[in-house]
N, C-alpha and C positions, 0 to 999 in steps of 0.2 A: 564130563566136559560140557560146559554150557553151550546151548545152541544159539546161533546168531539170529537176531531179528533186526530189521531196519525200520527206523522211525523217521517219518517226514517232519519238517519243521515249519513253523510259522515265519512270517516276514515282518520285521519292524522297520518303519521308515522314520528316522530321526531327522526332521526337517531343519532343526537348528544347526545340525552338523552336516546336513546333506549326506547322511549315512544310511545305507540299507543293510540290515543285518538278518541273518538266520537266527531263529530263537526257538528254544524248546524248554518247557517247564521240566526241571530236573525231577519233579515228583513222578513224572511218567516213566523216566528212566528207573527210578527207585522201585516203582510198581512192578516192572518186568524183571528187575533184578530179584525181587521177592519171589517171582515165579520161576526163578533159576534160569533165566535167559540172559544173554549177553547183548545189550542194546547198542546198536550203531546208528549214527545219524547221516543224513545226506543233505548236501547244500542245494538250495533252490536254483543255483546257477547251472546245474546240469540240464542240458537240453535233451540229450540222448544218453540215459544212464545205463543202458544195457551192458556196455563193456565193463563198467564198474561192478554191476550187480553179479555178473558171471563169476567174478573172483571171490565172492563173499560166502558162498554156500549157505544161503539164507533158509531159515526154518519158517519165517513169517515176515510180513510187511505190515506196518502200522501207519495209518494216516491219522496224524494228530489233529487236535482242534486249533481254534484261533483264527479270527477274522472271517468275514463272509466270502463265499464264492464270488469270483469276479473282481475282487479288490486288487489282487496281485496275480496277473496272468502267468507270470513265471512259475508260481507255485501251482496254479491250476494245471498248467501243461505238464509239469513234472509229475504230479500225482496221477494224471491220466496215463502217463507212461508207466508208472508203477503199477497201476491196476492192470494195464495190458500185459505187463511182464508177469504179474502174479498168475494171470489166467493162462498164458502160454506155458509157463514153467510149473503150473499146478502148485504154487506156493500159497499157503493160507494168508488171507488179507483181512485186517480189521480196520474199520473206519470209526473214529471217535468224534462225535458231535459234527463239526464241519466235515470230518472224514466220511461220516455216514452220508451227509448231504452230497459230497463229492461222488460217492459210489452211485447214488440215485441219479445224479446228473449224467454220469458216465453211461448209464443204461437208458438214457433219454427220459428219465423221470423229471418231475418239476418240483419246485419249492413254493411254499406259501408263507406270507408274513404272518407272524403269530405274536400275541401279547402274553405277558405274565409267565414267560419262560426264561427270564434272565435273573440270575442270582437268587434263586429260591429252590426249595425242595418240594417234590410232589409225589403222589402215588402213581405207580404204573401197574398194569395188569398183564400177566402172562396169558396170552390168548389160548394156550393149550390146556392149562390146568387151573386157570383163574386165580393163581397165586398173586398176591399183591406185595410189592416192595416199594420202599421210598428211595428216590434217587435225586441227585442234584440236577440243576438245569441252568445252562448258560447260553441259550440260543434264541435268536429272534426270527429265525426262519425254521419252518417245519415241513414235514411230509404228511400229506393226507392220503387216505385210501384211493381217492380219485387221481392223485398225482404220482403214485408209486408205479414203477414198472412191474409188469405182470410176472416177471421172473424172480421178483424179490418177495419172499415169504415173510409175512408179518409175524413177529414173535411177541412184542410187547406194545401196548397202547397206553397213552396217558389216560388216567381214569377220569379226569375232569373234562377234557375236550376231544378225546379219541385220536389225537394226533399220534403218529407212529414213533415209538421210542426205540425199537430194535427190529432188525430184519436179518435174514440170511438169504443168500442166493440159492435157488432151487437146484442149480447144476454145479456151480463153482463153489469152492471153499472160501466164501466171502461172508463176513459178518459186519453189521453196522449197529452201533449203539449211540444214542443221543446224549447220554450222561457221561461224566468224567470219572472213571474209577480211581484216578490218581489224586483227586481233590478231596479234601476232608482231613480231619485230625489224624485218622489212621485208615488204612486200607480195609475195606469191608470183605469179610470172608466170602460173602456171596459173589462179589465181583471176581475175586481170585478163582473161585471154583468155576464160575461161568466161563471165563475167558480161557482158563487152563483146559477145561473140557473141550471147548471148541478147537483149540490148537492141537490137542492130543487125540481127540476122538471124533466128536461131532457125529 
């Protein structure tokens, strides 16, 4: 039986129709289906999601990418509540791109503006074993060592500018990655192993 995971969604504002919609790239759903999970989504309209979350028997919570922090307060507030819930209930949490930034902000870290990290690929380095891998990049804000919270352990850095590309919490089962494992012509084996290991073992 597949384990349930919850994925947060982006918000899209269609001004021509005065319509605000929740939005999720279906490739992210496909990615976790490949890992044998059952992805569920939650609307940004929830202000206090605890009563819903208690009914779902979640194995993990995923904070998806899309739009900068502060653009849609409803989403920011929901994801803060999801992080709090994951800590209280000891549910693994992964933040992808904006989701990683959200985790850093939650723990009172700060973001810096960065160039040349939108719609390109670059090398990142595993700080533990110096292994290098190529990842995609779609963000214009980053986390530097001076701005990261002390309880977040750096896992990967960008080879070019040393900005932080992945971290995990020293106490809680929380992981942040700046790249998008769901984007690309096919899912990379490294991403599947890396995320599966975190969710199952770490």
